[in-house]
PATORTI-59788 format. One record per atom (N, C-alpha, C): x, y, z. Coordinates in steps of 0.1 Angstrom, whole numbers, plus 5000, padded with zeros to 4 digits. Layout:
N
XYZ/...
***
This chain:
226
370781897220/371282037221/370182137222/370282227232/369282327234/369382437224/368282507222/368282617213/369282727219/369982787210/370882897215/372282847217/372582717216/373882667218/374782717207/376082757210/377082797201/377682677194/377682677181/378382567173/379782617170/380782537175/382182567173/382782467164/383382507153/384182427144/385582437149/386182327154/387482317161/388482257151/389482337147/390582277139/391782277148/392282157149/393482137158/392982067171/391981977169/391381907181/392381807188/393381767181/394281667187/395381727195/395581857195/396581927203/396181957217/397082027224/396882057238/395682137241/395582247233/394382337235/393082277230/393182207218/391982147213/391482037223/392381957228/391981857238/391281917250/391882027255/391382097267/389982157264/389882207252/388582267249/387482157248/387782047242/386781937242/386381897256/387381887265/387181847279/386281947286/386582077284/385782177290/384282187285/384082137273/382782137267/381882027272/382481927278/381681807283/380681857293/379381807291/378381837300/377681967299/378082047289/377482177286/376482167275/375282227278/374282237268/374282357259/375182457263/375182587256/376282587245/376882467242/377982467232/377982327225/378282337213/378482207205/379782217197/380582117199/381882117192/381982017181/382382067169/382481977157/383981997153/384681887155/386181887151/386381857137/387381927131/387881897117/389381867118/389781757112/391181727112/391581607103/392881577104/393381467095/393081337101/392881327115/392681207121/391681217133/391181107137/390181117149/390881167161/390281247169/390781287182/390281197192/391081177203/390681097215/389681187223/388481147223/387481227230/387481197245/387281307253/387181287267/385981217271/385881147282/384681077287/383481167288/382381127282/381181207283/381081307272/381981317263/381981417252/380881377242/380081487238/379081467228/379581557216/380281507207/380781587196/381081507184/381081567173/381381507160/382881537156/383481437149/384781457144/384681427129/384981537121/384981527106/386381507101/386681397095/388081357092/388381367077/389481427073/389781427059/391181497058/391681487046/392981557043/392581707042/393581797044/393381937043/392681987031/392881917019/392181957007/390681947009/390181857018/388781837020/388181927031/389081997038/388582077049/387582187046/387682247034/386582347031/385182287032/385082167026/383782097026/383382057041/384382017048/384081967062/383782087071/384482197069/384182317077/382782377074/382382367061/381082407057/379982317063/380282187063/379382087069/379182107084/380182167091/379982187105/378882287109/378582367099/377482467101/377682547114/378982597116/379382657128/379082807129/379082857142/378982997144/380383057146/381282977151/382683027154/383682917149/384782967143/385882877140/386982897151/387382797157/388382797167/389582717161/390682787159/391882727152/392982717163/393182587167/394282557176/395382487170/395582497157/396682437150/397982497154/398982417155/400282467158/401282357160/402582387157/403582287159/404882357163/405982297162/407282357165/408182327152/409282407151/410182377140/410782247141/411082197153/411682067155/410681957151/409481967155/408481867152/408181867137/408081987131/407781997117/408881947108/410181957113/411281907105/412082017098/411482137096/412182247089/411282367091/411982487088/411182607089/410082607078/410382557067/409382557056/408182477060/408382357066/407282277070/406482337082/407182407091/406582477102/405682587096/406182657087/405382767081/404082707073/404282587067/403182527060/401982497069/402282467082/401282447091/400782567098/401682647104/401282757113/400882877105/401182887092/400782997084/399782947073/400282867064/399482827053/398182747057/398282657066/397082577069/396182657078/396682737087/395782817095/394982917086/395782977076/395083077067/394082997058/394482887053/393582807045/392282767052/392382737065/391182707073/390282827075/390982937077/390283067079/389483107067/390183087055/389483127043/388283037040/388482907044/387382817042/386182857051/386482897063/385482947072/384683067067/385483157061/384783277056/383883237044/384383147036/383583097025/382283027029/382382967041/381182897047/380282987054/380683117055/379783217062/380083237076/381183177082/381483197096/382083337097/381683407107/382083547109/382883577121/383083477129/383883487142/384983377142/386183427143/387283327145/388083357157/388483247164/389383257176/390583167172/391783227172/392983157168/393983167180/394583047182/395683047192/396983077186/397583197190/398783247185/399883227195/400683327198/401683317208/402083457213/402383467226/402883587231/404183627224/404283757220/405483797213/405283797198/404183747193/403883737179/404083877172/404883887162/405084017156/405683997142/404984057132/405584047118/406984117118/407884047113/409284097112/410084077124/409583997134/410383967146/411583887142/412683907150/413883837147/413783687149/412883647158/412683507160/411683457149/412183347142/411383297131/409983257135/409883187146/408583137151/407683247153/408083347160/407283467163/406883547151/407783557142/407583627129/406483567121/406483427121/405483357113/404083377120/404083367134/402883387141/402283527138/403183627138/402783767135/402183777121/402883717111/402383717097/400983647096/400883547104/399583477103/398483567109/398683627120/397683717125/397383827115/398383887109/398183987099/397283947087/397583817082/396783767071/395383737075/395183687087/393783667092/392983787093/393683897097/392984027099/392484087086/392884027074/392484087061/391384007055/390883907062/389883817056/388383857059/388283967067/386884017068/385983957078/386583887089/385783837100/385083957107/383883927111/383184037119/383984047132/384383937138/385183947150/386383847149/387583887153/388783807152/389483817166/389483707173/390183707186/391483627184/392583697187/393983637186/394483617200/394583487204/394983457217/396583447217/397183517227/398583517228/399083467242/398883337244/399283287257/400883267258/401383267270/402783237272/402883087272/403883027279/404082887280/402782817284/402382717277/401182647280/401482527289/400682517300/400882407309/399782307307/400182177306/399282067304/399981957298/399281847296/399881717291/399681707276/400781707269/400681697254/400881547251/400381517238/400681377233/402081367229/402581477223/403981477218/404881527230/406181477230/407081527240/407881637235/407881747243/408681867240/409681887252/410881857250/411881857261/411881997269/412082107262/412182237268/410882267275/409682227269/408382257275/408282177288/408782057288/408581977300/409282047312/410482107309/411182177320/410382307323/409782367313/408982487316/407782457324/407182337323/406082307331/406382317346/407682287349/408082297363/408582437367/409382497358/409982627361/408982737359/408082717350/407182827346/406482897358/405682817366/405082887377/405982957387/407182907388/408182967397/408583107391/408883107378/409183227371/408083327372/406783277371/405683367371/405683447384/405983377395/405883437408/407083527411/408283497406/409483567410/409883687401/409683667387/410183767379/409283827368/408183767366/407283817355/406183907360/406584037362/405684137367/405684257357/404784347359/404684467351/404484427336/405384487328/405284467313/405584317309/406084247319/406484107316/405384007320/404284057326/403183967330/402583887318/402583947306/401983877295/402783747291/403983737296/404783617293/404583507303/403683527313/403483427323/402883297317/403183187323/402583057318/401183057322/400382967315/398982957317/398582807314/397582757322/397082627320/396282617307/396482507300/395682487288/394182497290/393782447302/392282447305/391782587307/392682677312/392282817313/392082887300/392982847290/392882907277/391582847271/391282717273/390082657268/388782727273/388782757286/387682827292/387582967287/388683027284/388583167278/387983157264/388383057257/387783037243/386283027244/385782937254/384382927255/383683057258/384283137267/383683267270/383683357258/384783357250/384883447239/383883407227/383483287227/382483247216/381183327218/380983377230/379683447233/379883597231/381083647229/381283787227/380783847214/380083957215/379384007203/380084137197/381084197204/381684307198/382484277185/382484377177/383084357164/384584417163/385384357155/386784407154/387784297156/388984337157/390184257160/390584277174/390784167182/391084167196/392284077199/393284137206/394484057211/394184027225/394183897228/393983847242/395283787248/395883857257/397083807263/396783757277/397783727285/397683657297/396483697306/396583827310/395583877320/394183867314/393983897301/392683887295/392183747295/393083657291/392683517291/392283457304/392983497315/392583457328/391283517332/391083647328/389783707332/388583637325/388783607312/387683537305/387483397311/388583327314/388483197320/387683197333/387883297341/387183297354/385683307352/385183367341/383783377339/383083237337/383883137334/383382997331/383482907344/383782967355/383782887368/385082827371/
***
């Protein structure tokens, strides 16, 4: 690893965005990815990365051991996959916040979190209200820089099967071209690899504060990575 490489602690390496980020990091000398999770991730060919495995109670020690510059949190599930609203919240709010608090304790000052378009505290949709609450909680932890990514429908191959998402993989690009214009552009679908490329670009950003990155911003950052 060359001097000046950004060390990324990736929580959620086994998901769609985590997998895409690992793939995009292959062959790059300017980034080093250290994954933290409950189980080993399937590494893409040519990947040079570590995977620190343990139960969530162990994650503070693992996150500290990563000696990272940036925490990238790609944790996320659905209410159906989680089994209940309570279990969904335990992952998308409690575990995300727990990881962020561990990162702050480890001295990490930059966090990039994958949220969702439409995230808003108090939203009528439970999923979006939890995402909004999570963003609000993270904003209180004192990160020097916090990037909250709000992609629309994510396009890519998941390990788990999500029926409605599979239909969206086909219909999403069509809807993008036909109806999602103006104020609706932020709801456009986006490839997981483009979100991953945007994350890699954002790890180099030095500005301080809280930033919301929606569709157009994500595409713009992704283009800087080739």
